[in-house]
DSSP file (Angstrom, degrees, kcal/mol; ACC not computed):
  #  RESIDUE AA STRUCTURE BP1 BP2  ACC     N-H-->O    O-->H-N    N-H-->O    O-->H-N    TCO  KAPPA ALPHA  PHI   PSI    X-CA   Y-CA   Z-CA
    1    1 A F              0   0    0      0, 0.0     0, 0.0     0, 0.0     0, 0.0   0.000 360.0 360.0 360.0 139.6   10.0  -57.0   -1.7
    2    2 A L        -     0   0    0      2,-0.1    23,-0.2    22,-0.0    22,-0.1   0.661 360.0-146.9 -89.4 -17.1    8.1  -56.2    1.4
    3    3 A F        +     0   0    0      1,-0.2    21,-3.6    20,-0.1    22,-0.6   0.863  50.5 139.8  56.3  40.9   10.4  -53.5    2.9
    4    4 A L  E     -A   23   0A   0     19,-0.2     2,-0.3    20,-0.2    -1,-0.2  -0.895  30.2-176.4-120.2 146.4    9.5  -54.7    6.4
    5    5 A E  E     -A   22   0A   0     17,-1.9    17,-3.1    -2,-0.3     2,-0.6  -0.995  25.2-131.0-145.5 130.8   11.8  -54.9    9.3
    6    6 A L  E     +A   21   0A   0     -2,-0.3     2,-0.3    15,-0.2    15,-0.2  -0.754  38.1 179.4 -85.5 119.0   11.3  -56.2   12.9
    7    7 A R  E     -A   20   0A   0     13,-2.8    13,-2.4    -2,-0.6     2,-0.4  -0.905  19.9-151.1-126.6 154.0   12.7  -53.6   15.3
    8    8 A K  E     +A   19   0A   0     -2,-0.3     2,-0.3    11,-0.2    11,-0.2  -0.942  15.2 178.6-119.9 140.9   13.1  -53.3   19.0
    9    9 A A  E     -A   18   0A   0      9,-2.3     9,-3.4    -2,-0.4     2,-0.5  -0.997  25.2-128.6-140.6 144.3   13.1  -50.0   21.1
   10   10 A M  E     -A   17   0A   0     -2,-0.3     2,-0.4     7,-0.2     7,-0.2  -0.767  27.7-126.9 -86.7 127.4   13.4  -49.2   24.7
   11   11 A S     >  -     0   0    0      5,-2.8     4,-1.1    -2,-0.5   107,-0.1  -0.584   9.1-157.0 -78.7 132.8   10.7  -46.9   26.1
   12   12 A D  T  4 S+     0   0    0     -2,-0.4   151,-0.2   105,-0.3    -1,-0.2   0.756  92.9  50.3 -73.3 -24.9   12.0  -43.9   28.0
   13   13 A E  T  4 S+     0   0    0      1,-0.1    -1,-0.1     3,-0.1   105,-0.0   0.934 126.2  13.0 -85.2 -49.9    8.7  -43.7   29.7
   14   14 A D  T  4 S-     0   0    0      2,-0.2    -2,-0.1   150,-0.0    -1,-0.1   0.380  89.0-124.1-114.2   4.8    7.9  -47.1   31.0
   15   15 A A     <  +     0   0    0     -4,-1.1     2,-0.3     1,-0.2    -3,-0.1   0.704  67.2 132.5  60.9  25.7   11.3  -49.0   30.7
   16   16 A R        -     0   0    0     -7,-0.0    -5,-2.8    -5,-0.0     2,-0.5  -0.765  59.2-124.3-101.8 153.3    9.6  -51.8   28.6
   17   17 A A  E     -A   10   0A   0     -2,-0.3     2,-0.4    -7,-0.2    -7,-0.2  -0.809  29.6-160.3 -93.8 134.1   11.2  -53.1   25.4
   18   18 A Y  E     -A    9   0A   0     -9,-3.4    -9,-2.3    -2,-0.5     2,-0.4  -0.910   5.4-154.3-116.6 147.2    8.7  -52.8   22.4
   19   19 A W  E     +A    8   0A   0     -2,-0.4     2,-0.3   -11,-0.2   -11,-0.2  -0.917  16.7 176.4-113.3 143.5    8.8  -54.7   19.1
   20   20 A G  E     -A    7   0A   0    -13,-2.4   -13,-2.8    -2,-0.4     2,-0.7  -0.996  34.9-126.5-150.6 145.3    7.3  -53.4   15.9
   21   21 A L  E     -A    6   0A   0     -2,-0.3     2,-0.4   -15,-0.2   -15,-0.2  -0.853  40.8-163.5 -89.3 115.9    7.1  -54.4   12.4
   22   22 A V  E     -A    5   0A   0    -17,-3.1   -17,-1.9    -2,-0.7     2,-0.5  -0.865  22.1-130.1-116.7 135.3    8.3  -51.2   10.5
   23   23 A N  E     -A    4   0A   0     -2,-0.4   -19,-0.2   -19,-0.2   -20,-0.1  -0.691  22.4-173.1 -74.5 123.7    8.0  -50.2    6.9
   24   24 A T        +     0   0    0    -21,-3.6     2,-0.4    -2,-0.5   -20,-0.2   0.375  47.8 110.3-104.8   7.0   11.5  -49.3    5.8
   25   25 A R        -     0   0    0    -22,-0.6     2,-1.2   -23,-0.2    -2,-0.1  -0.733  63.3-143.7 -85.4 134.1   10.6  -48.0    2.3
   26   26 A N        +     0   0    0     -2,-0.4     2,-0.1     2,-0.0    -1,-0.1  -0.559  36.5 162.7 -94.9  66.5   11.0  -44.3    2.1
   27   27 A D        -     0   0    0     -2,-1.2    13,-0.4    13,-0.1     2,-0.4  -0.407  25.1-148.9 -82.2 162.2    8.1  -43.4   -0.1
   28   28 A C        -     0   0    0     10,-0.1     5,-0.1    11,-0.1     2,-0.1  -0.977   7.4-143.1-127.7 143.8    6.6  -39.9   -0.4
   29   29 A D  B >   -B   32   0B   0      3,-0.6     3,-2.2    -2,-0.4    11,-0.1  -0.223  47.1 -74.3 -91.3-166.2    3.1  -39.1   -1.1
   30   30 A S  T 3  S+     0   0    0      1,-0.3     3,-0.1    -2,-0.1    10,-0.1   0.719 130.8  62.4 -61.2 -18.0    1.7  -36.3   -3.3
   31   31 A Q  T 3  S-     0   0    0      1,-0.3    -1,-0.3     8,-0.2     2,-0.2   0.638  97.4-151.1 -80.9 -15.7    2.7  -33.8   -0.7
   32   32 A G  B <   -B   29   0B   0     -3,-2.2    -3,-0.6     7,-0.1     7,-0.4  -0.559  34.8 -44.8  80.4-146.5    6.4  -34.8   -1.0
   33   33 A Q        -     0   0    0     -2,-0.2     2,-0.6    -5,-0.1     3,-0.1  -0.833  31.9-134.8-124.2 155.8    8.7  -34.5    2.0
   34   34 A I  B >  S-C   37   0C   0      3,-1.5     3,-2.0    -2,-0.3     2,-0.4  -0.923  87.3 -45.9-106.7 100.5    9.3  -32.0    4.7
   35   35 A G  T 3  S-     0   0    0     -2,-0.6    -2,-0.1     1,-0.3     0, 0.0  -0.658 119.5 -37.4  69.3-127.1   13.1  -32.0    4.7
   36   36 A T  T 3  S+     0   0    0     -2,-0.4    -1,-0.3    -3,-0.1    95,-0.0   0.146 107.0 127.3-111.1  17.0   13.8  -35.7    4.6
   37   37 A F  B <   -C   34   0C   0     -3,-2.0    -3,-1.5     1,-0.1     2,-0.1  -0.655  66.0-122.0 -73.7 121.8   10.8  -36.5    6.9
   38   38 A P        -     0   0    0      0, 0.0   -10,-0.1     0, 0.0    -5,-0.1  -0.447  23.7-168.3 -64.3 133.8    8.6  -39.1    5.2
   39   39 A T        +     0   0    0     -7,-0.4     2,-2.1   -12,-0.3    -8,-0.2   0.007  43.9 127.5-116.9  28.3    5.1  -37.6    4.8
   40   40 A T        +     0   0    0    -13,-0.4     2,-0.2   -11,-0.1    -1,-0.1  -0.360  52.7  98.4 -79.3  60.6    3.4  -40.9    3.8
   41   41 A T  S    S-     0   0    0     -2,-2.1    -2,-0.0     2,-0.2   -12,-0.0  -0.739  88.1-108.1-130.6 177.0    0.8  -40.5    6.6
   42   42 A D  S    S+     0   0    0     -2,-0.2     2,-0.2     2,-0.0    -2,-0.1   0.370  83.1 112.0 -87.6   2.6   -2.7  -39.2    6.9
   43   43 A F  S    S-     0   0    0      1,-0.1    -2,-0.2     2,-0.1    49,-0.0  -0.527  70.4-116.2 -78.0 142.2   -1.4  -36.1    8.7
   44   44 A S     >  -     0   0    0     -2,-0.2     4,-2.3     1,-0.1     5,-0.2  -0.215  31.4-104.0 -68.8 164.9   -1.7  -32.6    7.0
   45   45 A R  H  > S+     0   0    0      1,-0.2     4,-2.6     2,-0.2     5,-0.2   0.939 121.1  49.6 -58.7 -51.2    1.4  -30.7    6.1
   46   46 A P  H  > S+     0   0    0      0, 0.0     4,-2.3     0, 0.0    -1,-0.2   0.878 109.2  53.6 -62.9 -28.7    1.0  -28.2    9.2
   47   47 A A  H  > S+     0   0    0      2,-0.2     4,-2.7     1,-0.2    -2,-0.2   0.941 110.6  46.9 -68.2 -39.7    0.5  -31.2   11.5
   48   48 A L  H  X S+     0   0    0     -4,-2.3     4,-2.8     2,-0.2    -1,-0.2   0.875 110.8  51.8 -67.1 -36.6    3.9  -32.7   10.1
   49   49 A E  H  X S+     0   0    0     -4,-2.6     4,-2.1     2,-0.2    -1,-0.2   0.924 109.8  49.1 -62.5 -43.5    5.6  -29.4   10.5
   50   50 A F  H  X S+     0   0    0     -4,-2.3     4,-2.4     2,-0.2    -2,-0.2   0.938 111.4  49.2 -58.7 -50.7    4.4  -29.3   14.1
   51   51 A F  H  X S+     0   0    0     -4,-2.7     4,-2.8     1,-0.2    -2,-0.2   0.925 111.1  50.5 -60.1 -43.7    5.7  -32.8   14.7
   52   52 A K  H  X S+     0   0    0     -4,-2.8     4,-2.8     2,-0.2    -1,-0.2   0.900 109.3  50.0 -54.2 -45.7    9.0  -31.9   13.1
   53   53 A V  H  X S+     0   0    0     -4,-2.1     4,-2.4     2,-0.2     5,-0.2   0.937 110.5  50.0 -61.4 -50.1    9.4  -28.9   15.3
   54   54 A V  H  X S+     0   0    0     -4,-2.4     4,-2.8     1,-0.2     5,-0.2   0.951 113.1  46.7 -55.6 -52.6    8.6  -30.9   18.4
   55   55 A L  H  X S+     0   0    0     -4,-2.8     4,-3.0     1,-0.2     5,-0.3   0.924 111.0  52.4 -58.0 -46.0   11.2  -33.6   17.5
   56   56 A E  H  X S+     0   0    0     -4,-2.8     4,-1.9    -5,-0.2    -1,-0.2   0.883 111.9  45.0 -56.5 -41.7   13.8  -31.0   16.7
   57   57 A N  H  X S+     0   0    0     -4,-2.4     4,-1.9     2,-0.2     5,-0.2   0.909 115.7  45.1 -68.4 -44.4   13.4  -29.3   20.0
   58   58 A I  H  X S+     0   0    0     -4,-2.8     4,-1.8    -5,-0.2    10,-0.3   0.941 118.5  42.1 -66.0 -45.6   13.4  -32.4   22.1
   59   59 A L  H  X S+     0   0    0     -4,-3.0     4,-1.7    -5,-0.2    -1,-0.2   0.825 112.2  54.9 -72.1 -31.5   16.3  -34.0   20.3
   60   60 A G  H  < S+     0   0    0     -4,-1.9     4,-0.5    -5,-0.3    -1,-0.2   0.880 114.3  38.2 -67.8 -40.4   18.3  -30.8   20.1
   61   61 A Q  H  <>S+     0   0    0     -4,-1.9     5,-2.3     2,-0.2    -2,-0.2   0.768 113.5  56.1 -82.5 -23.9   18.2  -30.2   23.8
   62   62 A S  H ><5S+     0   0    0     -4,-1.8     3,-1.7     3,-0.2    -2,-0.2   0.884 101.4  57.3 -71.5 -34.8   18.6  -33.9   24.8
   63   63 A K  T 3<5S+     0   0    0     -4,-1.7    -1,-0.2     1,-0.3    -2,-0.2   0.830 106.8  51.9 -64.1 -25.4   21.8  -34.1   22.8
   64   64 A H  T 3 5S-     0   0    0     -4,-0.5    -1,-0.3    -3,-0.2    -2,-0.1  -0.172 134.4 -87.3-103.7  37.7   23.0  -31.2   25.1
   65   65 A K  T < 5S+     0   0    0     -3,-1.7    -3,-0.2     1,-0.1    -2,-0.2   0.763  82.4 149.4  69.8  24.5   22.2  -33.0   28.3
   66   66 A G      < -     0   0    0     -5,-2.3    -1,-0.1    -8,-0.1    -4,-0.1  -0.057  62.4 -93.4 -78.6-170.9   18.6  -31.7   28.4
   67   67 A K        -     0   0    0      2,-0.3    82,-0.2    81,-0.1     3,-0.1   0.647  47.1-120.7 -77.5 -21.5   15.5  -33.4   29.8
   68   68 A G  S    S+     0   0    0      1,-0.3    49,-0.5   -10,-0.3     2,-0.3   0.722  84.6  76.8  81.0  24.0   14.4  -35.1   26.6
   69   69 A E        -     0   0    0     47,-0.1    -2,-0.3   -11,-0.1     2,-0.3  -0.982  57.8-158.7-154.6 158.6   11.0  -33.3   26.7
   70   70 A I  E     -D  115   0D   0     45,-1.9    45,-4.0    -2,-0.3     2,-0.2  -0.891  26.7-106.3-133.1 164.3    9.5  -29.9   25.9
   71   71 A T  E  >  -D  114   0D   0     -2,-0.3     4,-1.9    43,-0.3    43,-0.2  -0.566  26.6-119.4 -87.7 159.7    6.3  -28.1   27.0
   72   72 A F  H  > S+     0   0    0     41,-1.5     4,-2.7     1,-0.2     5,-0.2   0.883 115.0  58.8 -62.1 -38.9    3.4  -27.6   24.7
   73   73 A E  H  > S+     0   0    0      1,-0.2     4,-2.5     2,-0.2    -1,-0.2   0.914 105.4  48.1 -60.2 -43.3    3.8  -23.9   25.2
   74   74 A L  H  > S+     0   0    0      1,-0.2     4,-2.0     2,-0.2    -1,-0.2   0.911 110.0  52.0 -60.7 -41.0    7.4  -24.0   23.8
   75   75 A A  H  < S+     0   0    0     -4,-1.9    -2,-0.2     1,-0.2    -1,-0.2   0.911 108.4  51.1 -65.2 -38.4    6.3  -26.0   21.0
   76   76 A C  H >< S+     0   0    0     -4,-2.7     3,-1.8     1,-0.2    -1,-0.2   0.919 107.9  52.9 -59.3 -45.8    3.6  -23.4   20.2
   77   77 A R  H >< S+     0   0    0     -4,-2.5     3,-1.2     1,-0.3     4,-0.3   0.868 103.9  56.3 -59.8 -33.8    6.2  -20.6   20.3
   78   78 A N  T 3< S+     0   0    0     -4,-2.0    -1,-0.3     1,-0.2    -2,-0.2   0.522 107.0  50.9 -81.1   1.7    8.3  -22.4   17.8
   79   79 A M  T X >S+     0   0    0     -3,-1.8     3,-1.8    -4,-0.2     5,-0.6   0.255  73.9 106.7-113.4  11.9    5.3  -22.5   15.4
   80   80 A T  G X 5S+     0   0    0     -3,-1.2     3,-1.0     1,-0.3    -2,-0.1   0.845  78.9  52.9 -63.5 -35.3    4.4  -18.8   15.5
   81   81 A D  G 3 5S+     0   0    0     -4,-0.3    -1,-0.3     1,-0.2    -2,-0.1   0.494  97.4  69.5 -77.7  -0.4    5.9  -18.2   11.9
   82   82 A K  G < 5S-     0   0    0     -3,-1.8    -1,-0.2     2,-0.1    -2,-0.2   0.456  98.8-129.7 -95.7  -1.6    3.7  -21.1   10.6
   83   83 A N  T < 5 +     0   0    0     -3,-1.0     2,-0.4    -4,-0.2    -3,-0.1   0.912  56.2 144.2  49.9  47.9    0.3  -19.3   10.9
   84   84 A V      < -     0   0    0     -5,-0.6    -1,-0.2    -4,-0.1    -2,-0.1  -0.950  50.1-116.5-116.9 138.8   -1.3  -22.2   12.7
   85   85 A K     >  -     0   0    0     -2,-0.4     4,-2.1     1,-0.1     5,-0.2  -0.325  17.0-126.1 -70.8 149.7   -3.8  -21.7   15.5
   86   86 A K  H  > S+     0   0    0      1,-0.2     4,-1.7     2,-0.2    -1,-0.1   0.852 112.0  57.2 -65.7 -32.6   -3.1  -22.9   18.9
   87   87 A G  H  > S+     0   0    0      1,-0.2     4,-1.9     2,-0.2    -1,-0.2   0.907 105.5  51.5 -62.0 -42.6   -6.3  -25.0   18.9
   88   88 A D  H  > S+     0   0    0      1,-0.2     4,-2.8     2,-0.2    -2,-0.2   0.914 106.3  53.9 -55.2 -45.4   -5.1  -26.7   15.8
   89   89 A L  H  X S+     0   0    0     -4,-2.1     4,-2.5     1,-0.2    -1,-0.2   0.853 104.8  54.5 -63.2 -33.7   -1.9  -27.6   17.5
   90   90 A K  H  X S+     0   0    0     -4,-1.7     4,-2.4     2,-0.2    -1,-0.2   0.939 109.9  47.0 -60.8 -44.4   -3.7  -29.1   20.3
   91   91 A I  H  X S+     0   0    0     -4,-1.9     4,-2.2     1,-0.2    -2,-0.2   0.917 111.5  51.0 -61.6 -45.1   -5.6  -31.4   17.9
   92   92 A Y  H  X S+     0   0    0     -4,-2.8     4,-2.7     1,-0.2    -1,-0.2   0.910 111.1  48.4 -61.1 -41.9   -2.4  -32.2   16.1
   93   93 A L  H  X S+     0   0    0     -4,-2.5     4,-2.7     1,-0.2     5,-0.2   0.933 109.5  51.7 -65.3 -43.6   -0.8  -33.2   19.4
   94   94 A A  H  X S+     0   0    0     -4,-2.4     4,-2.5     2,-0.2    -1,-0.2   0.877 110.2  50.0 -59.3 -41.3   -3.7  -35.3   20.5
   95   95 A N  H  X S+     0   0    0     -4,-2.2     4,-1.9     2,-0.2     6,-0.2   0.926 111.9  47.4 -66.6 -47.5   -3.5  -37.2   17.2
   96   96 A F  H  <>S+     0   0    0     -4,-2.7     5,-1.7     2,-0.2     6,-1.1   0.905 113.1  47.4 -57.9 -42.6    0.2  -37.8   17.5
   97   97 A V  H ><5S+     0   0    0     -4,-2.7     3,-1.5    -5,-0.2    -2,-0.2   0.924 110.0  55.3 -65.5 -43.1   -0.1  -39.0   21.1
   98   98 A G  H 3<5S+     0   0    0     -4,-2.5    -2,-0.2     1,-0.3    -1,-0.2   0.843 110.6  44.6 -58.3 -35.5   -3.1  -41.2   20.0
   99   99 A E  T 3<5S-     0   0    0     -4,-1.9    -1,-0.3    -5,-0.1    -2,-0.2   0.369 117.1-110.6 -95.4   5.6   -1.0  -42.9   17.5
  100  100 A G  T < 5S+     0   0    0     -3,-1.5    20,-1.7     2,-0.3    21,-0.7   0.449  87.3 113.8  88.5   1.4    2.1  -43.4   19.6
  101  101 A W  S   <S+     0   0    0     -5,-1.7    17,-2.6    -6,-0.2     2,-0.3   0.889  86.4  19.4 -69.5 -39.2    4.4  -40.9   17.9
  102  102 A L  E    S-E  117   0D   0     -6,-1.1     2,-0.3    15,-0.3    -2,-0.3  -0.883  70.0-153.0-125.6 153.0    4.4  -38.6   21.0
  103  103 A T  E     -E  116   0D   0     13,-3.3    13,-2.1    -2,-0.3     2,-0.5  -0.950  14.6-130.3-127.0 156.3    3.7  -39.1   24.7
  104  104 A L  E     -E  115   0D   0     -2,-0.3    11,-0.2    11,-0.2     3,-0.1  -0.883  25.7-169.9-106.0 137.4    2.5  -36.6   27.3
  105  105 A G  E     -     0   0D   0      9,-3.2     3,-0.1    -2,-0.5    -1,-0.0  -0.038  41.5 -37.2-101.2-154.4    4.3  -36.5   30.6
  106  106 A E  E    S-     0   0D   0      1,-0.1     8,-2.2     7,-0.1     2,-0.3  -0.201  73.1 -90.5 -65.2 160.2    3.6  -34.8   33.9
  107  107 A H  E     -E  113   0D   0      6,-0.2     6,-0.3     1,-0.2    -1,-0.1  -0.580  22.3-160.9 -78.2 132.5    2.1  -31.3   33.9
  108  108 A Y  E    S-     0   0D   0      4,-2.5     2,-0.3    -2,-0.3     5,-0.2   0.909  82.2 -22.2 -73.9 -45.4    4.3  -28.3   33.9
  109  109 A D  E >  S-E  112   0D   0      3,-1.5     3,-1.1    -3,-0.1    -1,-0.3  -0.809  90.5 -72.0-148.7-172.0    1.4  -26.3   35.2
  110  110 A E  T 3  S+     0   0    0      1,-0.3     3,-0.1    -2,-0.3    -3,-0.0   0.650 131.6  31.5 -65.4 -19.8   -2.4  -26.7   35.2
  111  111 A H  T 3  S+     0   0    0      1,-0.1     2,-0.4     2,-0.0    -1,-0.3   0.349 113.3  64.1-116.6   3.4   -2.7  -25.9   31.4
  112  112 A N  E <   - E   0 109D   0     -3,-1.1    -4,-2.5   -40,-0.1    -3,-1.5  -0.988  55.0-171.9-139.9 134.3    0.7  -27.3   30.0
  113  113 A Q  E     - E   0 107D   0     -2,-0.4   -41,-1.5    -6,-0.3     2,-0.3  -0.838  30.7-104.0-118.6 157.3    2.2  -30.7   29.8
  114  114 A Y  E     -D   71   0D   0     -8,-2.2    -9,-3.2    -2,-0.3     2,-0.4  -0.635  31.1-150.0 -79.1 145.3    5.5  -32.0   28.9
  115  115 A I  E     +DE  70 104D   0    -45,-4.0   -45,-1.9    -2,-0.3     2,-0.3  -0.889  20.3 171.4-110.8 143.4    5.7  -33.6   25.5
  116  116 A S  E     - E   0 103D   0    -13,-2.1   -13,-3.3    -2,-0.4     2,-0.3  -0.939  40.5 -79.2-143.5 168.2    8.2  -36.4   24.7
  117  117 A I  E     - E   0 102D   0    -49,-0.5   -15,-0.3    -2,-0.3  -105,-0.3  -0.521  46.5-133.6 -78.8 130.6    9.0  -38.8   21.9
  118  118 A G     >  -     0   0    0    -17,-2.6     4,-1.6    -2,-0.3     3,-0.3  -0.227  22.3-106.1 -77.2 164.9    6.7  -41.9   21.7
  119  119 A I  H  > S+     0   0    0      1,-0.2     4,-2.3     2,-0.2     5,-0.2   0.850 117.4  59.1 -61.6 -34.4    7.7  -45.5   21.2
  120  120 A R  H  > S+     0   0    0    -20,-1.7     4,-2.5     1,-0.2     5,-0.4   0.920 103.6  51.4 -63.2 -38.6    6.5  -45.5   17.6
  121  121 A S  H  > S+     0   0    0    -21,-0.7     4,-2.5    -3,-0.3    -1,-0.2   0.901 109.7  51.1 -64.7 -37.7    8.9  -42.6   16.7
  122  122 A F  H  < S+     0   0    0     -4,-1.6     4,-0.3     1,-0.2    -1,-0.2   0.898 116.0  42.2 -64.4 -38.2   11.8  -44.7   18.3
  123  123 A L  H  < S+     0   0    0     -4,-2.3    -2,-0.2    -5,-0.2    -1,-0.2   0.880 129.3  22.4 -76.7 -37.7   10.8  -47.7   16.3
  124  124 A E  H  < S+     0   0    0     -4,-2.5    -3,-0.2    -5,-0.2     4,-0.2   0.682 122.8  42.8-105.2 -24.3   10.1  -46.0   12.9
  125  125 A L     X  +     0   0    0     -4,-2.5     4,-2.8    -5,-0.4     5,-0.2   0.207  66.0 115.6-118.8  23.2   12.0  -42.7   12.7
  126  126 A R  H  > S+     0   0    0     -4,-0.3     4,-2.4     1,-0.2     5,-0.2   0.903  82.1  49.8 -58.7 -41.6   15.4  -43.3   14.2
  127  127 A P  H  > S+     0   0    0      0, 0.0     4,-1.5     0, 0.0    -1,-0.2   0.905 113.4  47.0 -64.8 -37.1   17.2  -42.5   10.8
  128  128 A F  H  > S+     0   0    0      2,-0.2     4,-1.4     1,-0.2    -2,-0.2   0.922 111.9  50.7 -64.5 -46.6   15.2  -39.2   10.5
  129  129 A M  H  X S+     0   0    0     -4,-2.8     4,-1.5     1,-0.2     5,-0.2   0.874 108.0  52.6 -66.9 -36.1   16.0  -38.3   14.1
  130  130 A E  H  X S+     0   0    0     -4,-2.4     4,-2.8     1,-0.2    -1,-0.2   0.861 105.7  55.1 -66.4 -35.6   19.7  -38.9   13.5
  131  131 A E  H  < S+     0   0    0     -4,-1.5    -1,-0.2    -5,-0.2    -2,-0.2   0.809 104.6  54.1 -65.9 -29.5   19.5  -36.6   10.6
  132  132 A I  H  < S+     0   0    0     -4,-1.4    -2,-0.2     2,-0.1    -1,-0.2   0.922 131.3   8.4 -71.5 -41.5   18.1  -33.9   12.7
  133  133 A V  H  < S-     0   0    0     -4,-1.5     2,-0.2     1,-0.4    -2,-0.2   0.354  97.4-122.0-122.5   1.4   20.9  -33.9   15.4
  134  134 A G  S  < S+     0   0    0     -4,-2.8    -1,-0.4    -5,-0.2    -2,-0.1  -0.623  80.8  15.4  86.1-154.9   23.6  -36.2   14.1
  135  135 A D  S    S-     0   0    0     -2,-0.2     3,-0.0    -4,-0.1    -5,-0.0  -0.337  73.0-147.7 -57.3 128.2   24.5  -39.2   16.3
  136  136 A L        -     0   0    0     -2,-0.1     2,-0.1   -10,-0.1    11,-0.1  -0.750  27.5-102.0 -96.2 146.8   22.0  -39.9   19.0
  137  137 A P        -     0   0    0      0, 0.0     9,-2.2     0, 0.0     2,-0.3  -0.446  29.8-150.1 -73.4 141.0   23.2  -41.3   22.3
  138  138 A D  B     -F  145   0E   0      7,-0.2    22,-0.6    -2,-0.1     7,-0.3  -0.808  30.6 -99.4-100.7 148.9   22.8  -45.0   23.0
  139  139 A C  B  >  -g  160   0F   0      5,-3.3     4,-1.6    -2,-0.3    22,-0.2  -0.458  24.1-139.1 -66.9 136.5   22.4  -46.2   26.5
  140  140 A V  T  4 S+     0   0    0     20,-1.7    -1,-0.1     1,-0.2    21,-0.1   0.648  99.0  45.4 -75.4 -11.4   25.7  -47.5   27.9
  141  141 A M  T  4 S+     0   0    0     19,-0.2    -1,-0.2     3,-0.1    20,-0.1   0.863 130.6  12.8 -96.4 -44.4   23.9  -50.4   29.5
  142  142 A C  T  4 S-     0   0    0      2,-0.2    -2,-0.2  -132,-0.0     3,-0.1   0.495  89.4-128.6-113.9  -4.9   21.5  -51.8   26.9
  143  143 A S     <  +     0   0    0     -4,-1.6     2,-0.2     1,-0.3    -3,-0.1   0.604  63.9 132.4  68.4  16.9   22.8  -50.0   23.7
  144  144 A D        -     0   0    0      1,-0.1    -5,-3.3    -6,-0.0    -1,-0.3  -0.588  69.9 -85.0 -95.2 155.9   19.3  -48.8   22.8
  145  145 A L  B     -F  138   0E   0     -7,-0.3     2,-0.4    -2,-0.2    -7,-0.2  -0.385  47.7-166.7 -57.8 133.5   18.6  -45.2   21.8
  146  146 A V        +     0   0    0     -9,-2.2     3,-0.1     1,-0.1  -135,-0.1  -0.993  25.8 159.5-135.0 128.1   18.0  -43.0   24.8
  147  147 A V  S    S+     0   0    0     -2,-0.4     2,-0.4     1,-0.4    -1,-0.1   0.733  76.7  38.4-105.8 -48.3   16.6  -39.5   24.9
  148  148 A K  S    S+     0   0    0    -80,-0.1    -1,-0.4    12,-0.0     2,-0.3  -0.835  89.5  87.6-102.9 149.5   15.5  -39.1   28.4
  149  149 A G  S    S-     0   0    0     -2,-0.4     2,-0.4   -82,-0.2    13,-0.2  -0.955  76.5 -36.3 152.7-175.2   17.6  -40.6   31.0
  150  150 A L  E     -H  161   0F   0     11,-2.3    11,-1.8    -2,-0.3     2,-0.3  -0.658  51.5-148.5 -85.4 128.1   20.6  -40.1   33.3
  151  151 A N  E     -H  160   0F   0     -2,-0.4     9,-0.2     9,-0.2     7,-0.1  -0.698  27.0 -98.1 -95.5 149.7   23.5  -38.1   32.0
  152  152 A C        -     0   0    0      7,-2.3    -1,-0.1    -2,-0.3     5,-0.1  -0.400  28.4-134.6 -59.0 141.3   27.1  -38.5   32.9
  153  153 A L  S    S+     0   0    0      3,-0.0     2,-0.3    -3,-0.0    -1,-0.1   0.676  79.3  98.3 -78.4 -16.4   28.1  -36.0   35.6
  154  154 A T  S >  S-     0   0    0      1,-0.1     3,-0.8     2,-0.1    -2,-0.1  -0.594  80.6-129.9 -71.3 135.1   31.4  -35.1   33.9
  155  155 A E  T 3  S+     0   0    0     -2,-0.3    -1,-0.1     1,-0.2    -3,-0.0   0.848  99.9  34.4 -55.3 -48.5   30.7  -32.0   32.0
  156  156 A K  T 3  S+     0   0    0      2,-0.0     2,-0.4    -3,-0.0    -1,-0.2   0.484  92.7 106.7 -88.5  -6.2   32.1  -33.0   28.4
  157  157 A C    <   -     0   0    0     -3,-0.8    -5,-0.2     1,-0.1     0, 0.0  -0.644  49.8-170.3 -81.5 126.3   31.0  -36.5   28.7
  158  158 A M        +     0   0    0     -2,-0.4    -1,-0.1    -7,-0.1   -93,-0.1   0.249  38.7 134.9-101.8   9.1   28.0  -37.2   26.5
  159  159 A T        +     0   0    0    -22,-0.1    -7,-2.3    -8,-0.1     2,-0.3  -0.310  29.8 178.8 -61.4 135.7   27.3  -40.8   28.0
  160  160 A K  E     -gH 139 151F   0    -22,-0.6   -20,-1.7    -9,-0.2     2,-0.3  -0.970  13.1-171.4-138.5 156.0   23.7  -41.5   28.8
  161  161 A M  E     - H   0 150F   0    -11,-1.8   -11,-2.3    -2,-0.3     5,-0.1  -0.989  33.6-101.4-143.1 150.9   21.6  -44.4   30.2
  162  162 A H     >  -     0   0    0     -2,-0.3     4,-0.6   -13,-0.2     3,-0.4  -0.338  33.0-120.5 -57.9 146.3   18.0  -45.2   30.6
  163  163 A Y  T >4 S+     0   0    0      1,-0.2     3,-1.1     2,-0.2     4,-0.5   0.922 115.6  53.4 -52.8 -45.7   16.6  -44.6   34.2
  164  164 A S  T 34 S+     0   0    0      1,-0.3     3,-0.4     2,-0.2    -1,-0.2   0.750 102.2  55.4 -68.4 -24.8   15.6  -48.2   34.2
  165  165 A C  T 34 S+     0   0    0     -3,-0.4    -1,-0.3     1,-0.2    -2,-0.2   0.573  97.3  66.0 -80.0 -10.5   19.1  -49.5   33.3
  166  166 A S    <<        0   0    0     -3,-1.1    -1,-0.2    -4,-0.6    -2,-0.2   0.635 360.0 360.0 -88.1 -15.4   20.7  -47.7   36.3
  167  167 A D              0   0    0     -4,-0.5    -1,-0.2    -3,-0.4    -2,-0.1   0.549 360.0 360.0 -68.7 360.0   18.9  -49.8   38.8
C-alpha cells in the first residue's frame, strides 16, 4: 500500500487552493515522537519542539478568536525552558518557512515578524493540529480549515471564514 492521499487546503495567506500528495502513514524514526507529532523528518528534536510550540500557540489563540499568528519573540519566550539559543531558533524558523511548514507575515517591529501556519502544515498535519486544540474551525463558506480569518461578531459564536470567502 502506498499510504498516499490527494488533499486540498485553502491558504490563509493568499486565498488560493493548494493540492498536495500527502503521506498518510504515521511512521516514527529512531527519535520517536514528540507527543503524537510525527518526527519522520530531517529536523532535529529541538527544531521539532520549536515547531510544536509555534503550532500550539497559533492554534490555541486562534480557537479563541485570536489572529492566527504569533510573533517570533513570543515563540522564543515559550522556548526558554528548552535551553535553545535564539540564533538556533532563527535557523529553525527559516528552515520551516523554506519548506512551507510556516510562513512569515508582516513585521511586528523592525526585528520581529509574525509567524503563521504554512500551507504544507494545513495539507499534512490537520490530524495533529486537531489533537492539539480539539476541533478546528472550518470556514462557513468553503468548509475548509481556517486559522486566520474573520470571526463572528457574536461573543460566544465560534464561526469563522477566510477573508477571501467574505468577498
